[in-house]
KOLFI-554111 format. One record per residue (C-alpha): z, y, x; residue in one letter. Coordinates in nm, 4 decimals, decimal comma. Layout:
BEGIN
        up     north      east  residuo
         Z         Y         X        A
...
//
This chain:
BEGIN
        up     north      east  residuo
    0,0000    0,0000    0,0000        M
   -0,0895    0,3435    0,1332        Q
    0,1772    0,5953    0,2299        T
    0,0705    0,8364   -0,0447        S
    0,1126    0,5633   -0,3082        S
    0,4512    0,4702   -0,1677        I
    0,5573    0,8358   -0,1802        R
    0,4346    0,8725   -0,5387        A
    0,6186    0,5610   -0,6552        L
    0,9309    0,6674   -0,4673        A
    0,9089    1,0105   -0,6293        G
    0,8775    0,8540   -0,9747        L
    1,1657    0,6157   -0,9054        R
    1,3910    0,8916   -0,7751        I
    1,3031    1,1322   -1,0597        A
    1,3755    0,8746   -1,3307        V
    1,6901    0,7728   -1,1440        G
    1,8070    1,1345   -1,1228        A
    1,7655    1,1730   -1,4993        L
    1,9761    0,8654   -1,5570        F
    2,2406    0,9806   -1,3095        V
    2,2666    1,3107   -1,5002        I
    2,2886    1,1420   -1,8410        F
    2,5289    0,8734   -1,7198        G
    2,7501    1,1163   -1,5294        E
    2,7950    1,3333   -1,8375        Y
    2,8989    1,0286   -2,0396        K
    3,1274    0,8803   -1,7732        V
    3,3052    1,1989   -1,6610        V
    3,3415    1,3520   -2,0067        G
    3,5218    1,1702   -2,2837        T
    3,3243    1,3039   -2,5796        Q
    3,0640    1,0257   -2,5743        F
    3,2904    0,7296   -2,5015        T
    3,6247    0,8225   -2,6586        L
    3,5498    1,1271   -2,8720        G
    3,3137    0,9728   -3,1250        G
    2,9874    1,0822   -2,9625        G
    2,8516    0,7291   -2,9498        F
    2,9435    0,6643   -3,3127        Q
    2,7786    0,9939   -3,4095        Y
    2,4492    0,8827   -3,2562        W
    2,4671    0,5409   -3,4209        I
    2,5203    0,7188   -3,7537        G
    2,2179    0,9383   -3,6841        R
    2,0077    0,6345   -3,5996        F
    2,1074    0,4732   -3,9300        L
    2,0443    0,7932   -4,1250        Q
    1,7206    0,9042   -3,9577        D
    1,5438    0,5710   -3,9500        G
    1,6057    0,2777   -3,7234        A
    1,3603   -0,0091   -3,7447        Y
    1,4718   -0,2267   -4,0388        P
    1,5563   -0,5292   -3,8221        F
    1,7965   -0,3127   -3,6168        M
    2,0026   -0,1802   -3,9110        V
    2,2161   -0,4969   -3,9510        P
    2,2706   -0,5071   -3,5744        V
    2,3971   -0,1483   -3,5791        L
    2,6197   -0,1979   -3,8838        K
    2,7558   -0,5446   -3,8089        N
    2,7783   -0,5485   -3,4303        F
    2,7452   -0,2078   -3,2662        V
    2,9740   -0,0050   -3,4940        L
    3,2629   -0,2564   -3,4938        P
    3,2521   -0,2632   -3,1118        Y
    3,1571    0,1010   -3,0623        A
    3,4008    0,1955   -2,7840        K
    3,3265   -0,0937   -2,5470        P
    2,9528   -0,0534   -2,6076        I
    2,9830    0,3225   -2,5469        A
    3,1380    0,2519   -2,2064        F
    2,8654   -0,0066   -2,1360        L
    2,5984    0,2535   -2,2177        V
    2,7655    0,5255   -2,0088        A
    2,8269    0,3160   -1,6983        Y
    2,4951    0,1341   -1,7445        G
    2,3006    0,4601   -1,7392        E
    2,4894    0,5734   -1,4303        L
    2,4358    0,2395   -1,2540        A
    2,0633    0,2333   -1,3326        V
    2,0288    0,5914   -1,2100        G
    2,2171    0,5341   -0,8854        L
    2,0236    0,2141   -0,8138        A
    1,6905    0,3910   -0,8588        L
    1,7877    0,6988   -0,6583        V
    1,9242    0,4892   -0,3712        L
    1,6477    0,2303   -0,3928        G
    1,8805   -0,0675   -0,4135        I
    1,8466   -0,3514   -0,6671        V
    1,5488   -0,1600   -0,8063        V
    1,3936   -0,4465   -1,0009        R
    1,7107   -0,5469   -1,1894        P
    1,7876   -0,1787   -1,2556        A
    1,4340   -0,1246   -1,3835        S
    1,4577   -0,4259   -1,6130        I
    1,7880   -0,2937   -1,7512        C
    1,6428    0,0548   -1,7927        G
    1,3293   -0,0758   -1,9635        M
    1,5397   -0,2915   -2,1993        T
    1,7577    0,0098   -2,2788        Y
    1,4533    0,2286   -2,3528        M
    1,3018   -0,0307   -2,5851        F
    1,6376   -0,0679   -2,7601        T
    1,6511    0,3085   -2,8135        L
    1,2896    0,3035   -2,9301        L
    1,3743    0,0531   -3,2037        F
    1,6899    0,2433   -3,2960        L
    1,5421    0,5879   -3,3316        A
    1,1673    0,5940   -3,3714        N
    1,0759    0,4149   -3,6941        Y
    0,7956    0,6146   -3,8591        P
    0,8245    0,4295   -4,1913        G
    0,6711    0,1214   -4,3503        P
    0,3458    0,2903   -4,4553        H
    0,2720    0,4741   -4,1314        A
   -0,0613    0,4310   -3,9581        A
   -0,0546    0,2097   -3,6497        F
   -0,0976    0,5029   -3,4093        W
    0,2057    0,6785   -3,5590        Q
    0,4322    0,4078   -3,4230        Y
    0,3267    0,5120   -3,0731        F
    0,3428    0,8830   -3,1516        G
    0,6951    0,8501   -3,2878        A
    0,8119    0,6583   -2,9825        S
    0,6853    0,8758   -2,6980        L
    1,0290    0,9996   -2,5918        E
    1,1385    0,6436   -2,5110        H
    0,8060    0,4761   -2,4451        L
    0,7177    0,7013   -2,1506        V
    1,0415    0,6201   -1,9684        L
    0,9994    0,2493   -2,0506        A
    0,6558    0,2603   -1,8880        L
    0,8020    0,4392   -1,5841        C
    1,0578    0,1584   -1,5501        F
    0,7739   -0,0939   -1,5781        R
    0,5813    0,0773   -1,2977        I
    0,8890    0,0887   -1,0753        V
    0,9704   -0,2750   -1,1532        R
    0,6305   -0,4089   -1,0482        I
    0,6447   -0,2210   -0,7186        N
    0,6891   -0,4487   -0,4195        E
    1,0665   -0,4911   -0,3577        P
    1,0206   -0,4725    0,0196        A
    0,9163   -0,1106   -0,0331        R
    1,2615   -0,0055   -0,1476        S
    1,4668    0,2701    0,0121        F
    1,6334    0,0408    0,2648        V
    1,3080   -0,1059    0,3961        Y
    1,0722    0,1860    0,3563        T
    1,2597    0,5076    0,4139        Y
    1,5143    0,4263    0,6807        L
    1,3293    0,4259    1,0104        P
    1,3538    0,1066    1,2130        A
    1,6193   -0,0667    1,0037        V
    1,7214   -0,4027    1,1423        S
    1,9418   -0,6586    0,9764        F
    2,0883   -0,9724    1,1325        V
    1,7932   -1,1936    1,2177        G
    1,5449   -0,9622    1,0462        M
    1,3386   -0,6889    1,2058        N
    1,1999   -0,4466    0,9481        C
    1,0028   -0,2126    1,1755        H
    0,6761   -0,3062    1,0065        E
    0,8102   -0,1824    0,6713        H
    0,9341    0,1499    0,8061        S
    0,7911    0,4962    0,7693        I
    0,9323    0,7682    0,9905        P
    1,1359    1,0141    0,7869        A
    0,9092    1,2991    0,9039        S
    0,6118    1,1313    0,7272        D
    0,7865    1,1117    0,3906        L
    0,7453    1,4732    0,2947        F
    0,4473    1,5793    0,4985        S
    0,1336    1,6909    0,3122        G
//
């Protein structure tokens, strides 16, 4: 893979990761989302504004009864996904978790109605679908091109020389 492609994918990975760090940090540090009813508020909005019909029983019978533990799972999950992407560690598992989370949110919040045209399902889901596709792109990237292998010059581990996967730090941001 060419250096410019590696830089572009790294930029995408880091940008998506930074968004998730911001969203997760707000939920972890503050108590409004996890302990102050913020999570329950959003579940109520999803139920009111139109979740996909197959998700309504899940929200009512599973998510709401276990709202606080799930709120903490969401908060720390967002932060973990963000940190993993920004640091370039466990990128594939983090991307799979992020993509699963985005599709879950898509089915919770973006139901255009039973009589909507096929294209409206995609139009209604853009806010979550775009990030899900970003996670997909990051996930299919070669794992050896992660932060540890690609961006730290001449990294060597016990019994493993990674010089061939290294790019000097000066080349990362050059035009």
